[in-house]
C-alpha positions as a Markdown table, in Angstrom:
| # | Residue | x | y | z |
|---|---|---|---|---|
| 1 | Unk | 37.0 | -4.3 | 8.4 |
| 2 | Unk | 34.8 | -7.1 | 7.1 |
| 3 | Unk | 34.2 | -10.0 | 9.5 |
| 4 | Unk | 34.8 | -12.7 | 6.9 |
| 5 | Unk | 38.0 | -13.4 | 4.9 |
| 6 | Unk | 37.8 | -15.6 | 1.9 |
| 7 | Unk | 41.1 | -17.1 | 0.8 |
| 8 | Unk | 40.7 | -17.5 | -3.0 |
| 9 | Unk | 42.7 | -19.2 | -5.7 |
| 10 | Unk | 42.6 | -18.0 | -9.3 |
| 11 | Unk | 41.3 | -20.7 | -11.7 |
| 12 | Unk | 43.2 | -21.3 | -15.0 |
| 13 | Unk | 40.2 | -22.8 | -16.7 |
| 14 | Unk | 36.9 | -21.1 | -17.0 |
| 15 | Unk | 33.5 | -22.3 | -18.1 |
| 16 | Unk | 31.7 | -25.5 | -17.1 |
| 17 | Unk | 34.8 | -27.7 | -17.4 |
| 18 | Unk | 36.8 | -25.4 | -15.2 |
| 19 | Unk | 34.0 | -25.3 | -12.6 |
| 20 | Unk | 33.8 | -29.2 | -12.6 |
| 21 | Unk | 37.5 | -29.4 | -12.2 |
| 22 | Unk | 37.4 | -27.1 | -9.1 |
| 23 | Unk | 34.6 | -29.1 | -7.5 |
| 24 | Unk | 36.5 | -32.4 | -8.1 |
| 25 | Unk | 39.5 | -30.8 | -6.2 |
| 26 | Unk | 37.2 | -30.0 | -3.2 |
| 27 | Unk | 36.7 | -26.3 | -4.0 |
| 28 | Unk | 33.7 | -24.1 | -4.8 |
| 29 | Unk | 34.1 | -22.2 | -8.1 |
| 30 | Unk | 33.2 | -18.6 | -8.4 |
| 31 | Unk | 33.7 | -15.4 | -10.4 |
| 32 | Unk | 34.9 | -12.0 | -9.3 |
| 33 | Unk | 33.2 | -9.1 | -11.1 |
| 34 | Unk | 33.0 | -5.4 | -10.9 |
| 35 | Unk | 35.2 | -2.3 | -10.9 |
| 36 | Unk | 37.4 | -1.4 | -13.8 |
| 37 | Unk | 39.0 | -4.8 | -14.0 |
| 38 | Unk | 38.0 | -7.9 | -16.0 |
| 39 | Unk | 36.1 | -10.8 | -14.4 |
| 40 | Unk | 38.4 | -13.3 | -12.8 |
| 41 | Unk | 37.6 | -17.0 | -12.3 |
| 42 | Unk | 38.3 | -18.0 | -8.7 |
| 43 | Unk | 37.8 | -20.8 | -6.2 |
| 44 | Unk | 37.6 | -21.3 | -2.5 |
| 45 | Unk | 38.2 | -24.5 | -0.5 |
| 46 | Unk | 34.8 | -26.1 | 0.1 |
| 47 | Unk | 35.2 | -26.4 | 3.9 |
| 48 | Unk | 36.3 | -22.8 | 4.2 |
| 49 | Unk | 33.4 | -21.6 | 2.0 |
| 50 | Unk | 30.8 | -23.5 | 4.0 |
| 51 | Unk | 32.2 | -22.3 | 7.3 |
| 52 | Unk | 31.9 | -18.7 | 6.0 |
| 53 | Unk | 28.4 | -19.3 | 4.6 |
| 54 | Unk | 27.0 | -20.8 | 7.8 |
| 55 | Unk | 27.9 | -17.7 | 9.8 |
| 56 | Unk | 25.1 | -16.0 | 8.0 |
| 57 | Unk | 27.5 | -13.1 | 7.3 |
| 58 | Unk | 28.6 | -14.0 | 3.8 |
| 59 | Unk | 25.7 | -13.3 | 1.4 |
| 60 | Unk | 24.9 | -9.6 | 1.1 |
| 61 | Unk | 27.7 | -8.5 | 3.4 |
| 62 | Unk | 31.1 | -6.9 | 3.0 |
| 63 | Unk | 33.7 | -9.6 | 2.8 |
| 64 | Unk | 37.5 | -9.4 | 2.5 |
| 65 | Unk | 38.8 | -11.4 | -0.5 |
| 66 | Unk | 42.4 | -12.5 | 0.0 |
| 67 | Unk | 44.7 | -13.7 | -2.8 |
| 68 | Unk | 48.2 | -14.2 | -1.6 |
| 69 | Unk | 49.2 | -10.9 | 0.1 |
| 70 | Unk | 46.6 | -8.9 | -1.8 |
| 71 | Unk | 43.2 | -8.1 | -0.3 |
| 72 | Unk | 40.1 | -6.6 | -1.8 |
| 73 | Unk | 36.7 | -5.7 | -0.2 |
| 74 | Unk | 33.9 | -7.5 | -2.1 |
| 75 | Unk | 30.2 | -8.3 | -1.7 |
| 76 | Unk | 28.9 | -11.8 | -2.3 |
| 77 | Unk | 25.7 | -11.3 | -4.3 |
| 78 | Unk | 24.8 | -14.7 | -5.5 |
| 79 | Unk | 25.4 | -18.3 | -4.4 |
| 80 | Unk | 24.0 | -21.3 | -6.3 |
| 81 | Unk | 23.2 | -24.5 | -4.5 |
| 82 | Unk | 22.9 | -28.1 | -5.6 |
| 83 | Unk | 19.1 | -28.8 | -5.8 |
| 84 | Unk | 19.4 | -32.2 | -4.0 |
| 85 | Unk | 22.4 | -31.9 | -1.6 |
| 86 | Unk | 22.1 | -28.2 | -1.0 |
| 87 | Unk | 25.9 | -27.9 | -1.3 |
| 88 | Unk | 27.2 | -24.6 | -2.6 |
| 89 | Unk | 28.0 | -25.0 | -6.3 |
| 90 | Unk | 29.0 | -21.6 | -7.5 |
| 91 | Unk | 29.3 | -18.0 | -6.2 |
| 92 | Unk | 29.6 | -14.4 | -7.6 |
| 93 | Unk | 31.7 | -11.8 | -5.8 |
| 94 | Unk | 31.6 | -8.1 | -6.7 |
| 95 | Unk | 34.5 | -5.7 | -6.1 |
| 96 | Unk | 33.5 | -2.6 | -4.1 |
| 97 | Unk | 35.0 | 0.4 | -2.5 |
| 98 | Unk | 34.7 | -0.1 | 1.3 |
| 99 | Unk | 33.8 | 3.5 | 1.8 |
| 100 | Unk | 31.5 | 3.6 | -1.2 |
| 101 | Unk | 27.8 | 2.9 | -1.8 |
| 102 | Unk | 26.5 | -0.4 | -3.2 |
| 103 | Unk | 23.1 | -1.5 | -4.6 |
| 104 | Unk | 21.9 | -4.6 | -2.9 |
| 105 | Unk | 18.7 | -6.5 | -2.1 |
| 106 | Unk | 17.9 | -6.7 | 1.6 |
| 107 | Unk | 15.3 | -9.2 | 3.1 |
| 108 | Unk | 12.1 | -7.8 | 4.6 |
| 109 | Unk | 10.9 | -9.2 | 7.9 |
| 110 | Unk | 7.6 | -8.4 | 9.7 |
| 111 | Unk | 7.2 | -8.1 | 13.5 |
| 112 | Unk | 4.3 | -7.7 | 15.9 |
| 113 | Unk | 1.8 | -9.8 | 14.0 |
| 114 | Unk | -0.1 | -10.3 | 17.3 |
| 115 | Unk | -0.4 | -6.5 | 17.8 |
| 116 | Unk | -2.2 | -6.0 | 14.5 |
| 117 | Unk | -6.0 | -5.6 | 14.9 |
| 118 | Unk | -6.4 | -6.5 | 11.2 |
| 119 | Unk | -4.6 | -9.8 | 11.6 |
| 120 | Unk | -6.2 | -10.6 | 14.9 |
| 121 | Unk | -9.7 | -10.2 | 13.4 |
| 122 | Unk | -8.9 | -12.8 | 10.7 |
| 123 | Unk | -7.1 | -10.8 | 8.1 |
| 124 | Unk | -4.1 | -12.1 | 6.2 |
| 125 | Unk | -0.8 | -10.5 | 5.3 |
| 126 | Unk | -0.1 | -10.4 | 1.6 |
| 127 | Unk | 3.6 | -9.7 | 1.1 |
| 128 | Unk | 4.4 | -8.0 | -2.2 |
| 129 | Unk | 8.1 | -7.7 | -1.7 |
| 130 | Unk | 10.1 | -10.2 | 0.3 |
| 131 | Unk | 13.3 | -8.1 | -0.3 |
| 132 | Unk | 13.9 | -4.5 | -1.2 |
| 133 | Unk | 16.8 | -3.3 | -3.4 |
| 134 | Unk | 18.6 | -0.4 | -1.6 |
| 135 | Unk | 21.6 | 1.8 | -2.0 |
| 136 | Unk | 23.7 | 1.4 | 1.2 |
| 137 | Unk | 27.2 | 2.1 | 2.5 |
| 138 | Unk | 29.3 | -1.0 | 1.7 |
| 139 | Unk | 30.5 | -1.1 | 5.3 |
| 140 | Unk | 27.0 | -0.7 | 6.8 |
| 141 | Unk | 24.6 | -2.9 | 4.8 |
| 142 | Unk | 21.5 | -3.6 | 6.9 |
| 143 | Unk | 20.8 | -7.2 | 7.8 |
| 144 | Unk | 17.1 | -6.7 | 7.3 |
| 145 | Unk | 14.3 | -4.2 | 6.7 |
| 146 | Unk | 11.8 | -4.6 | 9.6 |
| 147 | Unk | 8.1 | -3.8 | 9.1 |
| 148 | Unk | 6.2 | -3.2 | 12.3 |
| 149 | Unk | 2.6 | -4.5 | 12.0 |
| 150 | Unk | 1.4 | -3.1 | 15.4 |
| 151 | Unk | -1.8 | -1.2 | 14.9 |
| 152 | Unk | -2.3 | -2.2 | 11.3 |
| 153 | Unk | -5.9 | -2.6 | 10.3 |
| 154 | Unk | -7.7 | -4.6 | 7.7 |
| 155 | Unk | -7.2 | -3.0 | 4.3 |
| 156 | Unk | -4.0 | -1.1 | 5.3 |
| 157 | Unk | -1.3 | -0.9 | 2.7 |
| 158 | Unk | 2.3 | -0.7 | 3.8 |
| 159 | Unk | 4.6 | 1.3 | 1.5 |
| 160 | Unk | 8.3 | 2.0 | 1.5 |
| 161 | Unk | 7.5 | 5.5 | 2.7 |
| 162 | Unk | 6.1 | 4.1 | 5.9 |
| 163 | Unk | 9.5 | 2.4 | 6.7 |
| 164 | Unk | 12.3 | 4.2 | 8.6 |
| 165 | Unk | 15.5 | 3.0 | 6.9 |
| 166 | Unk | 18.9 | 3.1 | 8.6 |
| 167 | Unk | 21.0 | 6.2 | 8.1 |
| 168 | Unk | 22.6 | 6.4 | 4.7 |
| 169 | Unk | 20.3 | 3.8 | 3.2 |
| 170 | Unk | 17.9 | 4.7 | 0.4 |
| 171 | Unk | 15.5 | 2.7 | -1.8 |
| 172 | Unk | 17.0 | 1.9 | -5.2 |
| 173 | Unk | 13.5 | 2.8 | -6.6 |
| 174 | Unk | 13.3 | 6.5 | -5.8 |
| 175 | Unk | 10.5 | 7.7 | -8.1 |
| 176 | Unk | 7.5 | 6.1 | -6.4 |
| 177 | Unk | 6.2 | 5.0 | -3.0 |
| 178 | Unk | 6.0 | 1.3 | -3.8 |
| 179 | Unk | 3.9 | -1.2 | -1.9 |
| 180 | Unk | 5.6 | -3.8 | 0.4 |
| 181 | Unk | 2.6 | -5.6 | 1.8 |
| 182 | Unk | -1.2 | -5.3 | 2.4 |
| 183 | Unk | -3.6 | -6.6 | 5.0 |
| 184 | Unk | -6.5 | -8.3 | 3.3 |
| 185 | Unk | -9.5 | -10.3 | 4.4 |
| 186 | Unk | -8.4 | -13.9 | 4.3 |
| 187 | Unk | -10.3 | -16.5 | 2.2 |
| 188 | Unk | -11.0 | -18.4 | 5.4 |
| 189 | Unk | -12.6 | -15.4 | 7.0 |
| 190 | Unk | -14.6 | -14.7 | 3.9 |
| 191 | Unk | -15.8 | -18.3 | 3.8 |
| 192 | Unk | -16.7 | -18.2 | 7.5 |
| 193 | Unk | -18.6 | -14.9 | 7.0 |
| 194 | Unk | -20.5 | -16.5 | 4.1 |
| 195 | Unk | -21.4 | -19.5 | 6.2 |
| 196 | Unk | -22.6 | -17.2 | 9.0 |
| 197 | Unk | -24.8 | -15.2 | 6.6 |
| 198 | Unk | -26.3 | -18.4 | 5.2 |
| 199 | Unk | -27.0 | -19.7 | 8.7 |
| 200 | Unk | -28.7 | -16.4 | 9.6 |
| 201 | Unk | -30.8 | -16.6 | 6.4 |
| 202 | Unk | -31.9 | -20.1 | 7.3 |
| 203 | Unk | -32.9 | -19.0 | 10.8 |
| 204 | Unk | -34.8 | -16.1 | 9.5 |
């Protein structure tokens, strides 16, 4: 069972006018997509939506949508925020089968920077993908994909094939071993090396 329950109301008006009307009433407008049914314009009370959002378990997780006595497992895939106030302005929910598989982007996090010889010797981590789209069980979506940098040397390339994904989770891109990050010589290290070489030349 999903940890978060969103009590939604169906909006009569769609489009920009309907969204503004919902916000004036203290609600966050959204749209429910997916499955064999048509999209439905919905809204959630702002305080309830913010409370769910701040748990960190809303975006990219299985959520229970509740409308009256009806419930539906959904995934929150997109939330738009006001550029100044950072208040949630709109959200998209997708209907899913709780026992099915969903395609979703999962954030990539790196650990053990201090145990990487390449980084310790002045290299820099160049991240190619900050998130990776995966196929995952709807009831077991990983919170993150962790890349261990321990032992990584200057010039190393980290690919999806180097990562052990949780059981049942596979990359959405299955036809190539794509790059996640590389360890490169930092511009600061290059500049320092050039200065050292110049100083040695002057001494010689």
